[in-house]
N, C-alpha and C positions, 0 to 999 in steps of 0.2 A: 504494500499499501504506499509506503513511504517514498518509492522510488516512482511509482505513477504517480504521486501527488506532484512530487519534484518536476517530472516530465512535463505536466500539464500546466504547472507555474512557467517554465521554460518555454514552453509553447506560446501560450498566452502574451509573455514578455516580449517575444521573439516577433510575434505578429503586430505588437505595437512598435517595432522597430528600435527598443531600447537594449543598450549593453545592461551588464550585470551591474555595474558601477551606476548608469543612470536610474534603474531600475531601485536598487538598493537605498539611493538617496531619496527618490520618492516614497518609498516605505519606511524611511529611518531606521535602516538596518545596515549591517556591515557588508561589504561584496563579498567577503568569506563566508558569511552566514547565509547569503543567498544562494552562494554556489553550494555549499553543503545541503541547503533546502533542496535545490534542483537535482541533486545527486542523490538524495534519499537518505544520505547521513543525518540529518537533523528531521525533527518535527517541530512545526510552530506551535507555539502557544495560540490559544484560542483568539486572544487580542490580537495577535500578529497575524493570524490568519484573516481576519476580519480587515485588517487594513489592506493585507495583499488583494484582497476580493476587491476591496472599494477601490484600490488605484488601478487594479487591471480593468476595472469597471467590468465584471462579471457575476452573473452568480454563482453562489458555492458550489451548486451542484456541477457546474462547467469543471471545477476542479476535483471534485470528490467522488462523482456518481461513474458508472461505467459508462464507457463511451458509446455505446449503443443507443442506451436512455438519454444521454447528455445530448446526443447528435439531433436525436429525434425531438427533444425539447426546444433546441435551437432552431429547428426547422418550424416547428410550431410557431414560435413566437415571431418569426420572419415573416412567414405567410400569414398570421394574424395582423401585423402591423401593416403588410402591403395591401391585404384587403379592408381594413380599416380606413384608408385614404382614399378608397374608389367611391364613386357616387352609386347608388342603389342599380342603376341600369349596369353599370361597368361590374359591379359585384355579381350581378345575375350572369352576365356574360363570361365571367370569368370561372364561375361555378360551372356554366356549361361546358367551358373549355377543360377543366379540372375533371369533369364526370366522362367526358369523351376519351380523356387520356386515360383516366384510370381503370376505365371499363376494358381498353385496349392493351393493358400492360403485360397480360399472357403472350399476346401476339407479339408485342415489340420487344419483349425480353428472349425471345427463341433465338 
């Protein structure tokens, strides 16, 4: 679990384009400590974990849940956000397109 958490922290940090030093400064930790976290050598205290989540601007489950559930959750949030920005007519069209696509997934994936 420690290694997986560390890998996810590293992935999120790199997605932001931050070096270990830049990230460490943002979360008020030493670069050595962040390196230890990312390698799974150390486990953050709860208050440190909360700071990490806040600085990375991700939900905690992105870092601690298994990747399948996490990816699904992120996709659901993204889809919901996009749909909320549409007019009622656009939403209906998007749902019709999504239905046509999902009805044909077995044929598309063959």
